[in-house]
C-alpha positions as CSV (number, residue, x, y, z in Angstrom):
1,X,0.0,0.0,0.0
2,X,2.9,2.4,0.7
3,X,4.2,1.8,-2.8
4,X,0.7,2.6,-4.3
5,X,0.7,5.9,-2.3
6,X,3.8,7.0,-4.1
7,X,2.3,6.4,-7.6
8,X,-0.2,9.2,-8.2
9,X,-0.2,8.5,-11.9
10,X,-1.4,4.9,-11.4
11,X,-4.2,4.1,-13.8
12,X,-4.9,0.5,-12.8
13,X,-5.0,-1.2,-9.3
14,X,-5.9,-4.9,-9.2
15,X,-5.8,-6.9,-5.9
16,X,-8.1,-9.9,-6.7
17,X,-9.2,-12.4,-4.1
18,X,-6.7,-15.1,-3.4
19,X,-8.2,-18.5,-3.4
20,X,-8.6,-19.9,0.1
21,X,-7.5,-16.6,1.8
22,X,-10.0,-13.8,2.5
23,X,-8.2,-10.9,4.0
24,X,-9.9,-8.5,6.4
25,X,-6.8,-6.4,6.9
26,X,-8.0,-3.8,4.4
27,X,-10.1,-1.3,6.4
28,X,-12.5,1.1,4.7
29,X,-10.8,4.4,5.9
30,X,-7.4,3.1,4.7
31,X,-8.9,2.1,1.3
32,X,-10.6,5.4,0.6
33,X,-7.7,7.5,2.0
34,X,-5.5,5.6,-0.5
35,X,-7.8,6.2,-3.4
36,X,-7.9,9.9,-2.7
37,X,-4.3,10.1,-4.0
38,X,-5.0,8.3,-7.3
39,X,-6.9,10.8,-9.4
40,X,-6.0,9.1,-12.7
41,X,-7.3,5.7,-11.7
42,X,-9.4,4.0,-14.4
43,X,-9.5,0.4,-13.3
44,X,-10.0,-0.8,-9.7
45,X,-10.4,-4.4,-8.7
46,X,-10.4,-5.4,-5.0
47,X,-11.4,-8.9,-3.9
48,X,-11.4,-8.5,-0.1
49,X,-14.5,-8.4,2.0
50,X,-15.6,-5.0,3.4
51,X,-18.5,-2.5,3.5
52,X,-18.9,0.5,1.2
53,X,-21.2,3.1,2.6
54,X,-22.9,5.9,0.7
55,X,-20.4,8.6,1.9
56,X,-17.5,6.5,0.6
57,X,-19.2,6.1,-2.7
58,X,-19.4,9.9,-2.8
59,X,-15.7,10.1,-2.0
60,X,-14.9,7.6,-4.7
61,X,-16.8,9.6,-7.3
62,X,-15.0,12.7,-6.2
63,X,-11.5,11.4,-6.1
64,X,-11.5,9.0,-9.0
65,X,-13.7,10.6,-11.7
66,X,-11.9,8.7,-14.5
67,X,-12.9,5.2,-13.4
68,X,-14.2,3.0,-16.2
69,X,-14.1,-0.3,-14.3
70,X,-15.0,-1.0,-10.7
71,X,-15.0,-4.6,-9.4
72,X,-15.4,-4.9,-5.7
73,X,-16.7,-8.4,-5.7
74,X,-16.3,-9.0,-2.0
75,X,-17.8,-5.7,-0.9
76,X,-21.4,-4.8,0.2
77,X,-22.7,-1.3,-0.8
78,X,-25.0,0.2,1.7
79,X,-26.4,3.5,0.5
80,X,-29.4,5.8,1.2
81,X,-31.4,7.9,-1.3
82,X,-30.1,11.1,0.4
83,X,-26.5,10.0,-0.1
84,X,-27.2,9.1,-3.7
85,X,-28.5,12.6,-4.4
86,X,-25.2,14.1,-3.2
87,X,-23.0,11.7,-5.3
88,X,-21.3,13.0,-8.4
89,X,-21.8,10.9,-11.6
90,X,-19.3,8.3,-12.7
91,X,-19.4,9.6,-16.3
92,X,-16.9,7.0,-17.7
93,X,-17.8,3.9,-15.6
94,X,-19.0,1.0,-17.8
95,X,-18.6,-2.0,-15.5
96,X,-19.6,-2.2,-11.8
97,X,-19.7,-5.2,-9.5
98,X,-20.4,-5.5,-5.8
99,X,-21.0,-8.6,-3.8
100,X,-24.3,-7.1,-2.6
101,X,-26.2,-3.8,-2.8
102,X,-28.5,-2.7,0.1
103,X,-30.6,0.4,-0.2
104,X,-31.5,2.0,3.1
105,X,-35.2,1.7,4.1
106,X,-36.3,-0.5,1.2
107,X,-39.9,-0.3,2.2
108,X,-39.9,3.4,1.8
109,X,-38.2,3.1,-1.6
110,X,-40.9,0.7,-2.9
111,X,-43.4,3.5,-2.8
112,X,-43.9,4.6,-6.4
113,X,-42.7,8.2,-6.2
114,X,-39.7,7.3,-4.1
115,X,-38.8,4.4,-6.4
116,X,-38.9,6.7,-9.4
117,X,-36.5,9.0,-7.6
118,X,-34.2,6.0,-6.8
119,X,-34.2,5.0,-10.5
120,X,-33.5,8.5,-11.6
121,X,-30.6,9.0,-9.2
122,X,-29.0,5.6,-9.9
123,X,-29.1,6.3,-13.7
124,X,-27.6,9.8,-13.1
125,X,-24.7,8.3,-11.0
126,X,-24.0,5.4,-13.4
127,X,-25.1,6.7,-16.8
128,X,-23.1,4.1,-18.9
129,X,-24.0,1.1,-16.8
130,X,-26.0,-1.6,-18.6
131,X,-25.5,-4.8,-16.6
132,X,-26.6,-5.8,-13.1
133,X,-23.9,-4.5,-10.7
134,X,-24.0,-7.2,-8.0
135,X,-24.0,-10.9,-7.6
136,X,-27.3,-12.8,-8.4
137,X,-29.2,-14.1,-5.4
138,X,-28.3,-17.7,-6.2
139,X,-24.6,-16.7,-6.3
140,X,-25.0,-15.1,-2.8
141,X,-26.5,-18.3,-1.5
142,X,-23.6,-20.3,-2.7
143,X,-20.8,-17.9,-2.0
144,X,-18.0,-19.8,-0.3
145,X,-16.6,-16.6,1.3
146,X,-19.9,-16.0,3.1
147,X,-19.0,-18.0,6.2
148,X,-19.2,-15.2,8.8
149,X,-22.4,-13.6,10.1
150,X,-20.6,-10.8,11.8
151,X,-20.3,-8.6,8.7
152,X,-24.1,-8.7,8.0
153,X,-23.8,-10.0,4.4
154,X,-24.7,-13.6,5.2
155,X,-28.3,-13.1,6.3
156,X,-31.2,-14.8,4.5
157,X,-34.9,-14.4,4.1
158,X,-36.4,-12.1,6.8
159,X,-33.2,-11.9,8.9
160,X,-31.8,-8.4,9.6
161,X,-28.1,-7.7,9.3
162,X,-26.4,-5.2,11.6
163,X,-24.9,-1.9,10.5
164,X,-24.6,1.6,11.9
165,X,-28.1,2.8,10.9
166,X,-30.3,1.4,13.7
167,X,-33.4,3.0,12.2
168,X,-33.3,0.8,9.1
169,X,-36.1,-1.7,9.3
170,X,-35.3,-3.5,6.1
171,X,-35.0,-7.3,5.7
172,X,-33.0,-9.2,3.1
173,X,-36.2,-10.0,1.2
174,X,-37.1,-6.3,1.1
175,X,-33.7,-5.4,-0.4
176,X,-34.0,-8.2,-2.9
177,X,-37.4,-6.8,-4.0
178,X,-36.0,-3.3,-4.5
179,X,-33.0,-4.5,-6.4
180,X,-35.0,-6.7,-8.7
181,X,-37.5,-3.9,-9.4
182,X,-34.7,-1.4,-10.1
183,X,-32.7,-3.6,-12.4
184,X,-35.9,-4.4,-14.4
185,X,-36.9,-0.7,-14.6
186,X,-33.4,0.1,-15.9
187,X,-33.5,-2.8,-18.4
188,X,-30.2,-4.2,-16.9
189,X,-29.1,-7.7,-18.0
190,X,-26.8,-10.2,-16.3
191,X,-23.2,-9.5,-17.1
192,X,-21.3,-12.1,-19.2
193,X,-19.6,-14.6,-17.0
194,X,-16.2,-13.4,-18.1
195,X,-17.0,-9.7,-18.4
196,X,-14.5,-8.7,-15.8
197,X,-11.7,-10.5,-17.5
198,X,-12.7,-9.3,-20.9
199,X,-12.9,-5.7,-19.8
200,X,-9.5,-5.7,-18.1
201,X,-7.8,-7.5,-21.0
202,X,-9.2,-5.0,-23.5
203,X,-8.3,-2.0,-21.2
204,X,-4.7,-3.3,-21.0
205,X,-4.5,-3.9,-24.7
206,X,-5.8,-0.4,-25.5
207,X,-3.4,1.1,-23.0
208,X,-0.5,-0.7,-24.6
209,X,-1.6,0.4,-28.1
210,X,-1.9,4.1,-27.0
211,X,1.4,4.0,-25.1
212,X,3.8,2.1,-27.4
213,X,1.8,1.6,-30.6
214,X,1.0,-2.2,-30.3
215,X,-0.2,-4.7,-27.8
216,X,2.4,-6.6,-25.7
217,X,2.1,-10.4,-25.7
218,X,3.7,-12.5,-23.0
219,X,5.1,-15.9,-23.8
220,X,2.1,-17.6,-22.1
221,X,-0.2,-16.0,-24.7
222,X,1.0,-18.6,-27.2
223,X,0.2,-21.4,-24.8
224,X,-3.0,-20.1,-23.2
225,X,-4.7,-18.3,-26.0
226,X,-8.2,-17.8,-24.6
227,X,-7.5,-14.8,-22.2
228,X,-5.6,-13.0,-25.0
229,X,-8.2,-13.6,-27.8
230,X,-10.7,-10.7,-27.1
231,X,-10.7,-7.8,-29.5
232,X,-9.9,-4.3,-28.2
233,X,-12.2,-1.3,-27.9
234,X,-15.1,-2.5,-25.8
235,X,-16.5,-5.6,-24.2
236,X,-19.6,-7.7,-24.3
């Protein structure tokens, strides 16, 4: 992390989950203090488990406006409508993935007028997003990293997780209903199984073309051709 702090021109930061080892050493304040010194960051992938609150989403949008790819596949986003209204738009962001997304007071958000505001605000914050930005419900049920109940992300049905906002009366089924309704209203589709890998490969390829004039191929590209076979300039 100290090395990253000394690289303000860094455009890509990738710390994927290591199989069989789920670190909890990365604390939220450290993470977002770190990102505040990376204004040129375009690709961010973090595999560790942690919570992202609405205020931290605001900080991320403020400090990293050039993000095009955000994969926090171990993180749970917990955000209120008020916090969303104060969040700057991610104008370049095309891919987003959280482990889970919880909207504060989901019963309130299911009311028609409030739901329309939610959909409007979400579209404003993520104008280029076209795919569902969190794991599907069946993936959550079968997530091998979900072995602890202390972080609140492993609840099922009508159980209530614990987090700082004691006035939130939502249950897991309430949040699922809001999410499903929102994704349907925005015509989001499931992301391709390999969307993350495709996007990062194409970003790296485009970066190499822009920097030195041609893509760089490692020796393994001639043995393992699949990860190196996606065309540049976009993803599916």
